[in-house]
C-alpha positions in Angstrom: 134.4 158.2 14.7 131.1 157.4 13.2 129.6 154.1 14.3 127.8 153.9 10.8 131.1 154.2 9.1 132.7 151.5 11.2 129.8 149.2 10.2 130.1 150.1 6.6 133.7 149.2 6.6 133.3 145.9 8.4 130.1 144.6 7.4 131.4 141.0 6.5 133.0 140.3 10.0 130.1 142.0 11.8 127.7 139.5 10.1 130.2 136.7 10.9 130.3 137.6 14.6 126.4 138.0 14.5 126.4 134.4 13.4 128.5 133.4 16.2 126.2 135.2 18.6 123.1 133.4 17.2 124.7 130.0 17.6 125.8 130.7 21.2 122.6 132.5 22.2 120.4 129.7 21.1 122.7 127.2 22.9 122.8 129.2 26.1 119.0 129.7 26.4 118.5 125.9 25.8 121.1 124.6 28.3 118.4 123.7 31.0 116.6 121.7 28.2 119.7 120.1 26.9 120.6 119.1 30.5 117.2 117.5 31.1 117.3 115.8 27.8 120.5 114.0 28.5 119.8 113.5 32.1 123.2 114.5 33.7 124.4 116.1 36.8 126.0 119.7 37.0 129.4 118.2 37.1 129.0 115.8 34.1 127.5 118.6 32.1 130.5 120.9 33.1 132.8 118.1 31.9 131.0 117.8 28.7 131.1 121.5 28.0 134.9 121.6 28.7 135.3 119.1 25.8 134.4 121.8 23.2 137.6 123.6 24.3 139.6 120.9 22.4 137.9 121.8 19.2 138.2 125.6 20.0 142.0 125.4 20.6 142.5 123.3 17.5 140.7 126.0 15.2 142.6 128.8 16.9 145.8 127.4 15.9 144.7 126.5 12.4 142.7 129.6 11.7 145.4 132.0 10.2 146.5 129.2 7.9 142.9 128.2 7.0 141.9 131.8 6.4 144.9 132.3 4.0 144.0 129.1 2.2 140.3 129.7 1.8 140.7 133.5 1.2 137.8 135.5 0.2 135.3 132.9 1.0 136.6 132.1 4.4 133.9 133.7 6.6 130.9 132.4 4.5 132.3 128.8 4.4 133.1 128.8 8.2 129.7 130.3 9.0 128.1 127.4 7.1 130.2 125.0 9.1 129.1 126.7 12.4 125.6 126.6 11.6 125.8 123.0 10.8 127.5 122.5 14.4 124.5 124.5 15.8 122.2 121.4 14.8 124.0 118.8 16.7 123.0 119.4 20.4 119.3 118.7 19.9 120.1 115.3 18.3 122.0 114.1 21.2 120.0 112.1 23.9 122.9 110.2 25.4 125.7 111.5 27.5 128.5 109.6 25.5 127.4 111.5 22.2 127.5 115.1 23.7 131.3 114.9 23.8 131.8 114.7 20.0 128.9 117.0 19.4 130.4 119.7 21.5 133.9 119.2 20.3 132.7 119.8 16.6 130.5 122.6 17.7 133.5 124.4 19.5 135.7 123.9 16.7 133.3 125.3 14.1 132.3 128.4 16.2 135.7 129.2 17.2 137.0 128.9 13.6 134.4 131.5 12.5 135.0 133.7 15.4 138.9 133.7 14.9 138.5 134.4 11.3 136.3 137.3 11.9 138.6 138.9 14.4 141.7 138.4 11.9 139.6 140.1 9.3 138.7 143.0 11.7 142.4 143.5 12.6 143.4 143.8 8.9 140.6 146.1 8.4 141.7 148.4 11.2 145.2 148.5 9.8 143.9 149.3 6.3 141.5 152.0 7.2 143.2 153.3 10.4 140.0 152.9 12.5 139.0 151.3 15.8 136.5 148.5 14.6 136.6 145.8 17.4 133.9 147.1 19.8 131.3 147.8 17.1 131.9 144.5 15.6 131.7 142.7 18.9 128.5 144.6 19.7 126.8 142.9 16.9 127.6 139.5 18.4 126.1 140.5 21.6 122.9 141.8 19.9 122.6 138.6 18.0 123.2 136.5 21.1 120.5 138.3 23.0 118.0 138.0 20.1 118.8 134.4 19.7 118.3 133.8 23.4 115.0 135.6 23.7 113.6 133.8 20.6 114.7 130.5 22.1 113.2 131.2 25.4 109.9 132.6 24.1 109.4 129.5 21.9 110.3 127.2 24.8 107.6 128.9 27.0 105.2 128.5 24.1 105.9 124.7 24.2 108.0 124.3 21.1 110.2 121.3 20.7 114.1 121.7 21.3 114.9 120.9 17.6 112.2 123.1 16.1 113.5 126.1 18.3 117.0 125.5 16.9 115.7 125.3 13.4 114.0 128.8 13.6 117.4 130.4 14.7 119.2 128.3 12.1 117.1 130.2 9.6 118.3 133.6 11.1 122.0 132.3 11.0 121.8 131.4 7.3 120.6 135.0 6.4 123.6 136.4 8.5 125.8 133.9 6.7 125.0 135.4 3.3 126.0 138.9 4.6 129.5 137.7 5.2 130.3 137.4 1.6 132.6 140.2 0.4 133.0 142.1 -2.7 135.5 142.5 -5.4 137.7 144.8 -3.4 138.6 142.0 -0.9 142.3 141.8 -0.1 144.3 139.8 2.5 147.5 141.8 2.0 149.0 143.6 5.1 152.5 145.0 5.0 154.6 146.6 7.6 155.5 150.4 7.3 158.8 149.5 5.6 156.9 147.4 3.0 158.0 144.0 4.2 156.4 141.1 6.1 157.9 140.6 9.6 159.1 137.2 10.8 157.2 135.0 13.2 160.2 135.3 15.7 159.3 139.1 16.2 156.1 138.1 18.1 156.0 139.8 21.6 155.3 136.8 23.6 154.9 138.4 27.0 152.2 140.9 25.6 150.6 137.9 23.9 150.6 135.9 27.2 149.2 138.8 29.2 146.5 139.5 26.6 145.8 135.7 26.7 145.3 135.9 30.4 142.8 138.9 30.0 140.9 137.1 27.3 140.7 133.9 29.5 139.4 135.6 32.5 136.9 137.6 30.4 135.6 134.5 28.6 135.2 132.7 31.8 133.0 135.7 33.2 131.0 136.1 29.9 130.4 132.4 29.1 129.8 131.4 32.7 126.7 133.8 32.7 125.7 132.7 29.1 125.7 129.0 29.9 124.6 129.1 33.6 122.5 132.2 34.2 119.5 130.5 32.8 119.8 127.7 35.4 120.7 130.1 38.1 117.5 132.2 37.6 115.3 129.1 37.3 116.8 127.0 40.1 118.4 129.4 42.7 116.0 132.3 42.1 112.9 130.2 41.5 112.1 131.3 38.1 109.6 129.4 35.8 110.8 127.2 33.0 111.7 129.4 30.2 112.2 132.6 32.4 115.9 131.7 32.8 116.4 132.9 29.1 116.2 136.3 30.5 119.6 136.0 32.0 121.3 135.4 28.5 119.2 138.1 27.0 120.2 140.6 29.7 123.8 139.7 29.0 123.5 140.0 25.3 121.6 143.4 25.4 123.8 145.1 27.8 127.0 143.9 26.3 126.0 145.1 22.9 125.1 148.6 24.3 128.3 148.6 26.3 130.4 147.7 23.3 128.8 150.6 21.2 129.6 152.9 24.1 133.1 151.4 24.3 133.7 152.3 20.7 133.5 155.9 21.7 135.1 155.7 25.3 138.1 153.9 23.9 138.9 156.9 21.7 138.4 159.3 24.6 139.8 157.6 27.9 142.3 155.2 26.4 142.0 151.4 25.9 144.2 150.4 28.8 142.1 152.3 31.3 138.9 151.1 29.8 140.0 147.4 30.3 141.2 148.0 33.8 138.0 149.5 35.3 135.8 147.1 33.1 137.6 144.3 34.9 136.8 145.8 38.3 133.0 146.2 37.3 132.9 142.6 36.0 134.4 141.2 39.2 132.0 143.1 41.4 129.1 142.0 39.3 129.9 138.3 39.6 130.3 138.8 43.5 126.7 140.4 43.4 125.3 137.4 41.5 126.9 135.0 43.9 125.2 136.8 46.9 121.9 137.9 45.2 118.8 137.4 47.4 116.1 138.8 45.0 115.4 138.2 41.2 115.9 141.9 40.5 119.4 141.8 42.2 120.4 138.8 40.3 119.4 140.4 37.0 121.3 143.8 37.9 124.3 141.7 38.8 124.2 139.9 35.5 123.9 143.3 33.8 127.0 144.5 35.7 129.1 141.5 34.5 127.9 142.2 31.0 128.9 145.9 31.1 132.2 144.9 32.6 132.9 142.1 30.2 131.5 144.1 27.2 134.6 145.9 26.0 137.5 143.8 27.3 137.9 141.3 24.5 137.6 143.7 21.6 139.7 146.3 23.2 142.5 143.8 24.4 142.7 142.8 20.7 143.4 146.5 19.9 145.9 146.8 22.6 147.8 143.7 21.6 148.0 145.2 18.1 150.0 148.0 19.4 152.8 145.6 20.3 152.9 144.0 16.8 153.9 145.0 13.4 150.9 145.1 11.0 151.8 141.9 9.0 151.9 139.9 12.3 148.7 141.1 13.9 146.4 138.2 12.9 149.1 135.7 14.0 149.5 137.4 17.4 145.8 137.5 17.9 145.2 133.9 17.1 148.0 132.8 19.6 146.6 135.0 22.4 143.2 133.6 21.6 144.6 129.9 21.7 145.0 130.4 25.4 142.4 132.9 26.0 139.4 131.4 24.2 139.7 128.2 26.4 138.1 130.4 29.1 135.0 130.6 26.8 134.6 126.7 27.4 136.4 126.4 30.8 134.0 128.9 32.4 130.8 126.9 32.0 132.7 123.6 33.0 134.2 125.2 36.1 130.8 126.4 37.1 129.6 122.9 36.8 132.3 121.4 38.7 132.2 123.9 41.6 128.4 123.8 41.6 128.6 119.9 41.9 130.9 120.2 44.8 129.2 123.2 46.5 126.6 125.2 44.8 126.1 127.8 42.1 126.6 130.7 44.4 129.9 129.6 45.3 130.7 128.9 41.7 130.0 132.5 40.7 132.0 133.8 43.7 135.0 131.9 42.2 134.4 133.4 38.9 134.7 136.8 40.5 138.1 135.9 41.8 139.3 134.9 38.3 137.9 138.0 36.7 139.9 140.1 39.1 143.1 138.8 37.5 142.4 141.2 34.5 143.5 144.1 36.7 147.2 143.1 37.3 147.5 141.8 33.7 146.5 145.2 32.1 148.6 147.2 34.5 151.8 145.2 33.3 150.6 145.6 29.7 150.3 149.3 30.1 153.7 149.5 31.6 155.2 147.5 28.7 153.5 149.5 26.2 155.5 152.5 27.1 158.7 150.5 25.9 157.2 149.7 22.5 158.7 151.7 19.5 156.3 154.5 18.3 156.3 153.2 14.8 154.9 149.9 15.9 152.4 151.2 18.5 150.9 153.9 16.2 150.8 151.7 13.2 147.1 151.0 12.2 
C-alpha cells in the first residue's frame, strides 16, 4: 500500500498526532530544566508525573462521547486545548502547582491522542487500509523535531518559557491542518447495516491489548521523560546534550513506524508485535548496563525501534476482534488502562531511581516490556476463534 495514499486519506489525524508529538517532545527535552526550576528530588518528580495519569484516564473514558458531541471539529478543538496545556509547566515554580498543571496537561493531550486514534480506526474501516503505523510515525517525527529544537535553544541560552513558545507556534500550524473538509462523516455501520451493542465488546482482548499498550507506553515514555537526565547525569553529558535521547527516540520510532506500515502487511501484525517486544526489552536492558555514551544511544535506538510499531499495530489487532461500529469504543477502553503506562513509566523511573539509581530503574522497565510477549501470544491464539466476518471487516 502506498504510504502517500495513507497520508492523503488520514491527513487530519496525522496532524493531530503530530501536535501531540510536539507537546510531548518539548516537555521531554525540558524535564531537566523543569526539575531544576521546581527544585525536587527524582522521587517527588516521579510522583508529580504520575498525577497526569488522572487527567489521562478521565479523557480516555470521555473521549468517545466528546468526539461524538463535538463532531467534525473535535480534533482542532482538542488540539487547541492541548496546546494551552503545553504552556502550563514553564509557569510552575512551586512543587504544589505542578500537580494540577500536569493533570490538566495529561487530560488535554490524552483527549487529542484518543480522538485521533478513534478517527484513524474509522478511516481504516471506511477505506479498508492499514493507517495506524504511518499516522503514529508522524507523532514520532514531530516529537523528535520538538525535542531537538528545545535542546538546541536551551544550549543557546534561551529561557524555558521562550523555548516553549517557539514550539507552541509549530503546534498551532499543525492544529490548523486537523480541520477536515465537507466529506467528513462519523458513521460506521456493521456488515449487516446495524450498530452493535456495547455488551458485545471482547473484554479479554481489550484487557490483553491494554496490557500490551501499558508495557509499551512505560518503555516509550520512560525514555521520553528520563533519557535526557540519564545522558546528562549518568553518562556525563553537558546541559542540553540530553535532548539527544528524546531526539533519537523520536527519529528511530518514526522511521520504524513507516517500515512497520509495510512489514505488518507482509509478516503479519501479531508476529510484528511479538518480536518488537523482545527487541524493546533487550534495548532497555542495554541502557541499564550501558558503559559508554554510544552504547546508551544505541540502546535508546533499540528501545525506540522495538516500541515503534506496537501501539499502532495493537490497535489494528484489537479491531479484528470487534465489529466496525464498536471499534472506537473498544480502543478507548483498552487505552484507559494502557495509556496509564504513558504516565506511570516516568513516575516509576523516578521512584526506583530515588530508591536505587537510574540504571536499576531501566532494568525494571526491561522486565515490564517483556510482558508484551505472553500477552500477544494469547491474543494470537484467541484470534483464531474470532468469526471471519469480524476479523476481516475493515
